VEXSETI-341516 format. One record per residue (C-alpha): x negated, y, z negated; residue number from 1; residue in one letter. Coordinates in pm, whole numbers. Layout:
# VEXSETI-341516
x;y;z;pos;code
X;Y;Z;NUM;A
...
This chain:
# VEXSETI-341516
x;y;z;pos;code
7844;6941;-1105;1;M
7997;6707;-921;2;L
7945;6381;-1124;3;G
8058;6542;-1453;4;S
8371;6698;-1300;5;A
8512;6325;-1180;6;L
8646;6171;-1488;7;N
8774;5821;-1448;8;F
9007;5675;-1669;9;P
8840;5405;-1864;10;A
9081;5101;-1781;11;H
8931;5185;-1408;12;D
8560;5088;-1512;13;V
8515;4729;-1409;14;V
8212;4550;-1548;15;D
8114;4254;-1340;16;D
7779;4178;-1520;17;R
7786;3797;-1689;18;P
7830;3807;-2075;19;P
7490;3836;-2274;20;K
7354;3519;-2412;21;R
7456;3537;-2818;22;P
7205;3584;-3067;23;R
7062;3291;-3260;24;N
7255;3419;-3558;25;E
7561;3304;-3367;26;D
7677;3049;-3584;27;P
7799;2883;-3273;28;H
7452;2840;-3120;29;Y
7227;2594;-3286;30;P
6888;2706;-3446;31;T
6548;2585;-3230;32;P
6332;2353;-3509;33;D
6099;2577;-3661;34;K
5851;2300;-3713;35;K
5848;2256;-3344;36;A
5744;2586;-3289;37;N
5493;2596;-3560;38;D
5299;2302;-3411;39;S
5275;2459;-3072;40;Q
5140;2768;-3197;41;S
4869;2596;-3365;42;K
4674;2471;-3049;43;V
4598;2761;-2877;44;K
4334;2813;-2584;45;S
3958;2935;-2666;46;C
3898;3299;-2747;47;R
3641;3284;-2396;48;E
3927;3160;-2183;49;C
4199;3360;-2327;50;R
3897;3683;-2258;51;R
3874;3569;-1921;52;L
4245;3436;-1831;53;K
4087;3096;-1764;54;L
4301;2765;-1790;55;K
4176;2592;-2108;56;C
4258;2212;-2183;57;D
4234;2279;-2544;58;R
4020;1985;-2608;59;V
3726;2167;-2777;60;F
3445;2256;-2617;61;P
3651;2304;-2328;62;C
3571;2186;-1970;63;Q
3565;2569;-1884;64;S
3331;2650;-2142;65;C
3123;2340;-2055;66;C
3066;2405;-1695;67;K
3015;2812;-1782;68;R
2698;2693;-2034;69;G
2859;2830;-2364;70;C
3004;2534;-2530;71;A
2833;2614;-2822;72;E
3086;2935;-2881;73;I
3410;2752;-2788;74;C
3653;2772;-2927;75;P
3624;3083;-3159;76;E
3339;3253;-2993;77;G
3358;3474;-2678;78;A
3097;3654;-2497;79;L
3068;4028;-2485;80;Q
3288;4181;-2213;81;S
3144;4356;-1927;82;G
3027;4327;-1571;83;R
2898;3977;-1477;84;G
2958;3802;-1804;85;S
3169;3552;-1643;86;R
2874;3337;-1582;87;F
2615;3354;-1837;88;I
2299;3374;-1603;89;L
2474;3645;-1397;90;A
2363;3999;-1370;91;N
2034;3927;-1543;92;T
1831;4111;-1335;93;E
1665;4365;-1612;94;Q
1613;4074;-1798;95;L
1397;3918;-1535;96;H
1220;4254;-1493;97;E
1130;4274;-1832;98;K
990;3886;-1819;99;I
778;3986;-1539;100;T
651;4263;-1697;101;Q
536;4115;-1998;102;L
401;3792;-1811;103;S
186;4047;-1620;104;D
80;4220;-1904;105;R
13;3887;-2098;106;V
-225;3742;-1824;107;R
-377;4083;-1804;108;Q
-465;4051;-2173;109;L
-584;3681;-2102;110;E
-801;3774;-1812;111;D
-979;4021;-2011;112;G
-1025;3799;-2324;113;L
-1125;3526;-2127;114;E
-1450;3749;-1989;115;S
-1522;3834;-2306;116;V
-1453;3508;-2528;117;H
-1389;3231;-2249;118;S
-1404;2965;-2569;119;D
-1126;3136;-2746;120;S
-886;2917;-2928;121;P
-614;3195;-2824;122;L
-668;3049;-2424;123;L
-548;2730;-2510;124;A
-352;2578;-2234;125;P
-26;2552;-2423;126;E
-79;2904;-2552;127;L
-98;3007;-2191;128;R
220;2850;-2108;129;R
409;3119;-2339;130;I
403;3361;-2031;131;K
580;3137;-1776;132;T
944;3150;-1764;133;S
1060;2810;-1554;134;Q
1231;2687;-1870;135;E
1500;2947;-1863;136;L
1599;2788;-1546;137;Y
1666;2431;-1623;138;V
1745;2223;-1927;139;P
1456;2107;-2158;140;P
1541;1762;-2077;141;N
1483;1792;-1685;142;A
1084;1814;-1670;143;A
963;1709;-1347;144;L
673;1498;-1491;145;T
584;1228;-1699;146;S
444;1368;-1979;147;N
629;1698;-1959;148;G
349;1945;-1902;149;A
418;1955;-1532;150;G
552;2253;-1315;151;P
934;2288;-1332;152;V
1119;2381;-982;153;V
1442;2559;-1074;154;S
1745;2486;-848;155;P
1707;2821;-651;156;D
1374;2756;-569;157;I
1435;2392;-469;158;L
1709;2520;-214;159;Q
1471;2723;-80;160;L
1238;2426;-24;161;S
1539;2256;120;162;V
1621;2523;370;163;T
1245;2499;503;164;F
1113;2575;751;165;P
1400;2866;782;166;F
1278;3200;614;167;P
1430;3379;299;168;W
1454;3728;234;169;T
1141;3875;63;170;M
1166;3883;-299;171;D
845;3958;-517;172;L
1053;3811;-846;173;K
1092;3487;-649;174;I
713;3513;-546;175;R
624;3559;-923;176;Q
807;3321;-1060;177;R
637;3047;-826;178;I
317;3166;-916;179;R
383;3164;-1301;180;D
468;2794;-1196;181;A
93;2743;-1134;182;L
-109;2585;-1403;183;P
-404;2755;-1608;184;P
-661;2881;-1367;185;R
-913;2607;-1539;186;A
-680;2330;-1476;187;D
-609;2462;-1107;188;A
-989;2458;-1055;189;Q
-981;2076;-1185;190;L
-740;1970;-988;191;L
-928;2160;-665;192;C
-1237;1944;-780;193;E
-1047;1650;-781;194;E
-904;1718;-448;195;A
-1256;1772;-309;196;R
-1397;1474;-453;197;R
-1091;1196;-375;198;N
-954;1340;-68;199;A
-1096;1620;140;200;L
-1351;1383;288;201;W
-1070;1234;515;202;Q
-1001;1589;684;203;Y
-1231;1873;689;204;N
-1034;2182;744;205;L
-1271;2432;605;206;D
-1644;2329;567;207;P
-1767;2642;341;208;S
-1873;2570;-1;209;R
-1689;2860;-104;210;T
-1347;2782;44;211;F
-1120;2648;-282;212;L
-1299;2873;-522;213;D
-1237;3200;-361;214;L
-855;3029;-301;215;L
-836;2991;-663;216;V
-964;3312;-738;217;H
-752;3518;-504;218;S
-428;3354;-592;219;V
-488;3415;-973;220;Y
-617;3788;-942;221;T
-443;3950;-656;222;T
-163;4154;-764;223;P
163;3984;-672;224;I
285;4283;-442;225;S
-43;4211;-261;226;E
-37;3795;-290;227;L
-3;3636;51;228;S
266;3390;4;229;P
103;3159;263;230;R
-205;3156;37;231;R
-19;3085;-251;232;L
117;2801;-41;233;A
-178;2682;72;234;L
-346;2650;-308;235;L
6;2474;-412;236;L
-69;2198;-141;237;M
-411;2179;-238;238;V
-286;2099;-613;239;L
-71;1873;-493;240;S
-270;1661;-320;241;I
-554;1695;-614;242;G
-287;1572;-835;243;S
-182;1269;-667;244;L
-555;1182;-613;245;V
-646;1274;-993;246;D
-756;938;-1158;247;L
-665;1058;-1481;248;S
-290;1096;-1413;249;R
-95;797;-1397;250;P
5;698;-1044;251;L
351;807;-937;252;G
333;1143;-1148;253;S
568;1409;-976;254;L
330;1627;-1016;255;H
248;1643;-644;256;G
612;1640;-541;257;E
660;1944;-749;258;A
379;2139;-602;259;Y
489;2012;-261;260;H
817;2160;-324;261;H
704;2504;-424;262;L
437;2552;-143;263;A
770;2493;109;264;R
917;2740;-59;265;A
627;2971;-73;266;A
515;2938;283;267;V
890;3009;427;268;C
868;3387;262;269;E
759;3517;561;270;I
886;3367;883;271;P
675;3101;1013;272;L
653;3233;1372;273;M
557;3570;1300;274;E
158;3656;1283;275;E
66;3279;1224;276;P
-307;3235;1062;277;D
-519;2988;911;278;F
-354;2999;581;279;D
-43;2909;717;280;E
-177;2620;938;281;L
-378;2475;657;282;H
-86;2466;452;283;A
133;2311;726;284;L
-154;2074;799;285;F
-172;1942;439;286;F
208;1894;432;287;M
194;1679;721;288;I
-81;1471;538;289;W
118;1477;212;290;Y
432;1314;437;291;H
188;1077;639;292;L
-50;951;371;293;V
136;1007;28;294;F
510;995;72;295;S
727;714;6;296;D
1025;866;201;297;N
1145;675;476;298;R
1171;954;659;299;K
849;1126;605;300;A
718;1006;944;301;V
985;1197;1105;302;G
886;1515;912;303;Y
526;1487;988;304;A
595;1450;1376;305;W
850;1717;1377;306;N
593;1970;1184;307;L
295;1857;1391;308;M
485;2006;1719;309;G
529;2304;1562;310;F
190;2323;1407;311;V
19;2245;1751;312;A
225;2527;1889;313;K
128;2780;1646;314;L
-244;2667;1711;315;A
-236;2759;2058;316;Q
-38;3056;2032;317;G
-371;3162;1809;318;L
-610;3041;2075;319;G
-756;2791;1880;320;L
-786;2554;2199;321;H
-1033;2803;2346;322;R
-1390;2824;2270;323;E
-1438;3079;2022;324;G
-1797;3190;2135;325;S
-1612;3310;2447;326;R
-1433;3557;2221;327;L
-1738;3721;2079;328;K
-1693;3569;1725;329;M
-1915;3550;1439;330;I
-2063;3188;1377;331;P
-1863;3148;1042;332;E
-1518;3218;1199;333;E
-1588;3050;1512;334;S
-1690;2721;1326;335;E
-1379;2744;1102;336;R
-1140;2757;1422;337;R
-1328;2449;1569;338;R
-1272;2242;1248;339;A
-906;2329;1224;340;I
-819;2247;1572;341;F
-1040;1908;1586;342;W
-858;1802;1294;343;E
-523;1876;1469;344;L
-630;1707;1732;345;L
-723;1395;1570;346;N
-402;1382;1371;347;L
-201;1475;1687;348;D
-359;1179;1849;349;C
-300;929;1575;350;R
39;1013;1537;351;M
148;1012;1918;352;S
-26;635;1918;353;L
163;562;1604;354;S
499;603;1769;355;L
405;575;2162;356;G
521;941;2255;357;R
340;1163;2442;358;P
84;1432;2237;359;P
141;1765;2178;360;S
-239;1868;2230;361;L
-419;1721;2491;362;S
-808;1670;2549;363;L
-794;1808;2939;364;S
-662;2125;2807;365;H
-905;2185;2547;366;V
-1271;2340;2581;367;D
-1303;2415;2213;368;T
-1613;2217;2107;369;K
-1658;1975;1829;370;P
-1748;2145;1491;371;P
-2113;2106;1415;372;A
-2133;1992;1052;373;Y
-2421;2053;876;374;T
-2557;1895;528;375;E
-2509;2127;221;376;S
-2504;2065;-130;377;T
-2160;2008;-183;378;H
-2127;1798;174;379;V
-2363;1550;174;380;P
-2500;1399;517;381;K
-2338;1049;455;382;D
-1992;1231;408;383;E
-2049;1452;735;384;V
-2120;1126;944;385;L
-1768;1040;905;386;Y
-1629;1304;1057;387;H
-1907;1311;1359;388;E
-1782;970;1426;389;W
-1438;1037;1419;390;K
-1472;1314;1660;391;N
-1667;1095;1890;392;A
-1474;816;1867;393;F
-1148;1036;1921;394;F
-1315;1147;2289;395;I
-1440;790;2380;396;K
-1169;574;2259;397;C
-879;713;2122;398;L
-762;967;2380;399;S
-803;735;2704;400;P
-592;464;2460;401;I
-300;705;2392;402;L
-284;816;2806;403;E
-253;415;2874;404;A
3;364;2584;405;V
204;696;2664;406;A
203;662;3042;407;A
570;584;3220;408;V
416;287;3439;409;T
182;63;3239;410;P
-181;62;3366;411;P
-343;-248;3495;412;D
-408;-501;3236;413;Y
-757;-518;3343;414;K
-799;-140;3249;415;H
-632;-203;2914;416;L
-921;-482;2850;417;L
-1188;-213;2917;418;E
-1063;-6;2658;419;L
-1021;-275;2439;420;D
-1402;-358;2484;421;A
-1480;5;2458;422;R
-1330;61;2111;423;A
-1473;-278;1978;424;R
-1814;-150;2117;425;D
-1774;207;1972;426;F
-1986;123;1662;427;H
-2034;328;1336;428;A
-2310;462;1188;429;P
-2500;234;955;430;A
-2414;397;613;431;A
-2023;371;698;432;L
-2090;4;776;433;A
-2275;-48;472;434;D
-2074;-320;277;435;T
-2271;-218;-29;436;G
-2179;124;-29;437;A
-2128;282;-423;438;T
-2061;619;-333;439;A
-1639;649;-359;440;R
-1592;866;-57;441;F
-1819;609;113;442;L
-1629;317;50;443;V
-1323;495;108;444;M
-1425;630;463;445;Q
-1581;256;533;446;R
-1205;147;482;447;A
-1083;447;714;448;L
-1337;356;1006;449;V
-1282;-31;1018;450;A
-901;19;978;451;S
-891;297;1237;452;G
-1088;95;1506;453;R
-844;-197;1438;454;E
-539;46;1445;455;I
-618;152;1765;456;A
-653;-184;1923;457;I
-320;-264;1780;458;L
-155;15;1936;459;Q
-365;-70;2251;460;L
-177;-400;2285;461;H
152;-364;2114;462;R
346;-377;2463;463;R
174;-642;2597;464;C
215;-871;2266;465;F
587;-778;2207;466;T
644;-909;2598;467;E
425;-1245;2524;468;A
626;-1335;2225;469;L
941;-1228;2403;470;S
915;-1520;2601;471;G
765;-1879;2556;472;Q
412;-1847;2423;473;F
244;-2187;2375;474;V
-102;-2133;2460;475;D
-377;-1905;2606;476;L
-282;-1937;2982;477;H
12;-1678;2903;478;H
-139;-1345;3115;479;P
-131;-1135;2823;480;Y
-288;-1403;2569;481;A
-579;-1161;2538;482;P
-337;-914;2360;483;S
-146;-1188;2152;484;V
-541;-1264;2009;485;L
-635;-923;1968;486;A
-317;-822;1767;487;T
-374;-1193;1544;488;Y
-741;-1061;1477;489;I
-667;-678;1417;490;G
-372;-762;1140;491;A
-589;-1024;1001;492;A
-874;-777;969;493;S
-663;-520;822;494;L
-562;-735;548;495;I
-935;-838;490;496;A
-1063;-456;486;497;T
-788;-343;234;498;L
-849;-655;4;499;E
-1222;-525;2;500;T
-1153;-196;-53;501;L
-894;-260;-347;502;F
-1169;-468;-495;503;D
-1402;-154;-503;504;R
-1155;132;-563;505;E
-814;-20;-694;506;P
-713;298;-865;507;Q
-803;538;-559;508;L
-666;287;-295;509;S
-326;228;-482;510;A
-296;616;-413;511;R
-335;617;-5;512;F
15;473;74;513;L
-61;422;456;514;H
-320;173;384;515;F
-44;-50;218;516;W
206;10;470;517;F
16;-78;716;518;N
-69;-399;548;519;A
274;-465;525;520;F
336;-414;899;521;S
62;-694;952;522;A
222;-909;729;523;T
538;-871;973;524;V
333;-903;1242;525;T
202;-1207;1126;526;L
527;-1365;1051;527;S
659;-1288;1378;528;L
359;-1469;1555;529;F
361;-1787;1366;530;V
768;-1766;1413;531;S
745;-1758;1771;532;R
420;-1962;1838;533;A
421;-2230;1574;534;P
264;-2443;1813;535;A
-75;-2236;1852;536;T
-406;-2355;1672;537;S
-401;-2038;1502;538;L
-85;-2069;1347;539;A
-224;-2233;1024;540;P
-475;-1960;1012;541;Y
-243;-1705;1074;542;A
-43;-1867;747;543;L
-332;-1861;537;544;Q
-383;-1465;594;545;D
-19;-1454;496;546;L
-83;-1601;185;547;D
-370;-1398;123;548;R
-167;-1066;169;549;V
86;-1173;-42;550;C
-127;-1255;-347;551;R
-310;-925;-297;552;L
47;-752;-303;553;F
108;-927;-621;554;R
-187;-825;-793;555;R
-154;-431;-665;556;V
230;-468;-759;557;A
144;-371;-1116;558;T
-4;-48;-1030;559;L
174;63;-712;560;L
602;67;-687;561;P
555;13;-344;562;F
403;-350;-365;563;S
637;-454;-599;564;A
923;-360;-393;565;K
746;-478;-72;566;S
661;-817;-225;567;L
987;-1032;-243;568;P
1055;-952;147;569;I
701;-1030;234;570;M
707;-1374;55;571;E
1028;-1438;264;572;K
871;-1346;553;573;L
572;-1581;480;574;A
800;-1890;359;575;E
974;-1848;703;576;K
656;-1857;904;577;A
560;-2162;657;578;R
884;-2335;752;579;R
845;-2277;1126;580;A
453;-2390;1124;581;C
560;-2705;923;582;S
786;-2838;1204;583;Q
442;-2890;1393;584;Y
141;-3093;1336;585;S
-201;-3149;1529;586;A
-291;-3421;1729;587;V
-604;-3659;1605;588;P
-912;-3537;1715;589;T
-1050;-3786;1972;590;P
-1388;-3967;1916;591;A
-1564;-3766;2160;592;T
-1458;-3402;2140;593;P
-1466;-3235;2462;594;A
-1788;-2989;2562;595;S
-1781;-2615;2670;596;S
-1888;-2768;3031;597;S
-1556;-2984;3017;598;D
-1311;-2715;2923;599;V
-1322;-2357;3080;600;Q
-1161;-2072;2944;601;L
-832;-1938;3044;602;P
-838;-1669;3347;603;P
-690;-1416;3108;604;A
-974;-1419;2917;605;F
-1246;-1346;3217;606;R
-1227;-969;3132;607;D
-1183;-974;2802;608;A
-1438;-882;2518;609;H
-1666;-1169;2397;610;P
-1511;-1141;2059;611;I
-1180;-1235;2211;612;L
-1360;-1475;2458;613;A
-1499;-1653;2164;614;R
-1184;-1697;1965;615;Y
-1032;-1841;2255;616;A
-1308;-2078;2314;617;E
-1252;-2206;1965;618;E
-879;-2251;2008;619;M
-948;-2417;2356;620;T
-1138;-2698;2177;621;F
-931;-2754;1896;622;A
-667;-3028;1884;623;P
-299;-2918;2015;624;P
-33;-2899;1772;625;R
299;-3110;1861;626;V
628;-3090;1703;627;P
732;-3318;1449;628;L
1052;-3518;1459;629;P
1319;-3336;1321;630;L
1456;-3443;999;631;P
1829;-3514;982;632;H
1999;-3210;828;633;P
2127;-3263;457;634;P
2511;-3271;399;635;P
2623;-2896;356;636;M
2948;-2760;264;637;N
3158;-2494;416;638;G
2965;-2190;572;639;A
2625;-2336;433;640;D
2631;-2582;688;641;A
2662;-2328;990;642;G
2331;-2130;858;643;T
2115;-2433;832;644;W
1869;-2357;1129;645;L
1549;-2619;1161;646;P
1448;-2527;1483;647;D
1335;-2182;1523;648;V
1384;-2158;1895;649;Y
1775;-2210;1858;650;R
1830;-1863;1698;651;F
1923;-1714;2030;652;A
2193;-1963;2100;653;S
2319;-2043;1747;654;M
2309;-1717;1584;655;G
2100;-1611;1278;656;V
2208;-1640;932;657;G
2167;-1366;655;658;I
1900;-1583;498;659;D
1699;-1626;823;660;E
1687;-1272;892;661;R
1540;-1199;551;662;Y
1800;-929;441;663;R
1688;-938;88;664;I
2009;-856;-153;665;G
1971;-556;-412;666;G
1870;-790;-688;667;S
1603;-541;-789;668;G
1338;-833;-761;669;G
1086;-602;-617;670;G
1161;-251;-795;671;S
987;-311;-1116;672;G
1255;-584;-1229;673;G
998;-825;-1228;674;E
756;-793;-1582;675;E
479;-638;-1569;676;G
544;-469;-1211;677;F
543;-101;-1132;678;A
848;103;-1100;679;A
892;439;-922;680;A
987;710;-1153;681;Q
1344;886;-1107;682;P
1298;1193;-883;683;T
1473;1512;-1013;684;P
1455;1616;-652;685;F
1611;1580;-332;686;M
1692;1187;-339;687;P
1569;1014;-58;688;S
1555;640;41;689;E
1182;479;31;690;P
977;342;337;691;R
1076;-43;249;692;I
1426;-82;141;693;A
1546;-353;-13;694;A
1806;-478;264;695;N
1550;-426;553;696;D
1624;-689;832;697;A
1340;-869;1059;698;F
1516;-1016;1360;699;N
1295;-1278;1478;700;F
1531;-1377;1780;701;D
1428;-1439;2116;702;H
1514;-1131;2316;703;G
1554;-929;2001;704;A
1184;-755;2033;705;L
1164;-435;2220;706;T
870;-207;2285;707;A
1036;95;2166;708;E
944;231;1863;709;L
1117;419;1612;710;A
963;625;1287;711;E
1044;335;1061;712;T
925;65;1324;713;S
675;-186;1151;714;Y
453;-192;1432;715;M
402;156;1403;716;A
58;161;1262;717;W
-95;473;1121;718;F
């Protein structure tokens, strides 16, 4: 070989490598401290971090194990190696499938036992919860209800609710877990009965007697692969409403919110725009109802408005705006179509009036007849009267008022007064006007009738009232004086109606939040009226109404967190109006008061309703109010001197301080901080801002008023 044949002399081989480091035994190099090595070797990473090659902070239990949910085995324990063991709950499909099989088997055995021995102790509610598996997905201390026995919404299902209305991939396991969150069948039937007794008299989408019974039966007995997720969502929304109006549960219980999130998750399994049906419309309608009437979320009205537009298009796509008799349907099916569509018409009109926006459904494009409600054993005649009056009032009054309010060009003021008179003269049946009614649904329906008429009138006069108070409103000779007077009467009537309702049904009325939000809006309106027109003879009466509503909210604050949060703001608004009114006093009444022949009504009231004319006549004969001499301002120091504004009409020129605008600080006085006041439970769901926040501001400056409305406006009555 060539390589072996070349023999180089030893002295010709040159090694350019650096010399090797001497061993530790070399006496010229010091030996490292063995104690230091021993101390470093004692603190090692935990076994699980070493197995997964993760960085360990060596403070046991380490942060890596805590984040992964295995703090109990740190530092010496380790999970069994295998695919997906990096996270404990990963790769558990087989476990979930086994739980589902066992749950189905337990359900079948329970149904069989119930058919033979319905009173067996083995069917106790706490034992029937064994087949549910929600506790596997959230920690035990994350219960969503006050008594710990309510449904538990796992984080992945809550995420599906957050993404509503976008669909998710069909998964029978998730559908099964949503159905497992249902209460025992007996409890579900009780909640449906509570919903029928305490809430469904407001909206009657399905007048059939067997509606709720068949709904419960189909959801609980249909195999999970054949169960419609929309029907499941409908039952969940009924349970949500039933939980909110169940007087045996504490007010503010989170059952209703939990069932609402489960329903949102269930209804999106099938894309909402694919083959819509009555169950989908029914469930979505209840979601709108939930947001408008029961939710304290500041964005609830916006959610309801957007959802209403979508539901209206679905209803038109199903042809509900066309008379069913033309399509040769059976009478029961045609009656159900009418009931659903006319409830949508009413609700859409109310929301459009509330926000001053055009409706999604117009009566001029509809030929579907109103439903022919019939008396039955489960729906008494008196309850049917409310639905008949509601539909007739919508045709005669609400729809024309909406056309006038939503018009780009405001109609003639005389036409507004004609609509006002039409609404005032549209009387309710005797049963709904009887103040001595004893049935609970009649008491509630009477309040809805009285407040519904006043709210329609308030919405009709809202623009003119705002324009009148944007200038100098002193007496009834203003062209829009009838609107100012009608707004005062409507706001005062709302407060009186709510006070009567609370005296009759304190527990149930406190659960319908829209009553109290309307009363809060009435407070803001009356304070605005007194602050901008303190010289009118109605100002002292408005102050009495402000004191009245503050006393009412103080009573309710022990039950309703909304009232507890609103009360400090309302008291400051009343104090602001009181200071403005105290600067005026009445001129002494002459010895010979004027007669009606000497004084004539202002021209603006010639076309007004007799009720408005009578109030205007009393104001005309009342002694005028003149401003008192302004006292000298007390000495103040520093910045406080600039915020003392004794004259309400100096706001525009001098600016408004924080106190004058009534921006309430975060002292917590209205959120349950005062002893005995109710406080809302912290929600484990999505955080949201309440409708009335502690830092809300009310600017009554000249020029600060606007006729435009937002979803959180305090004159957006509903």
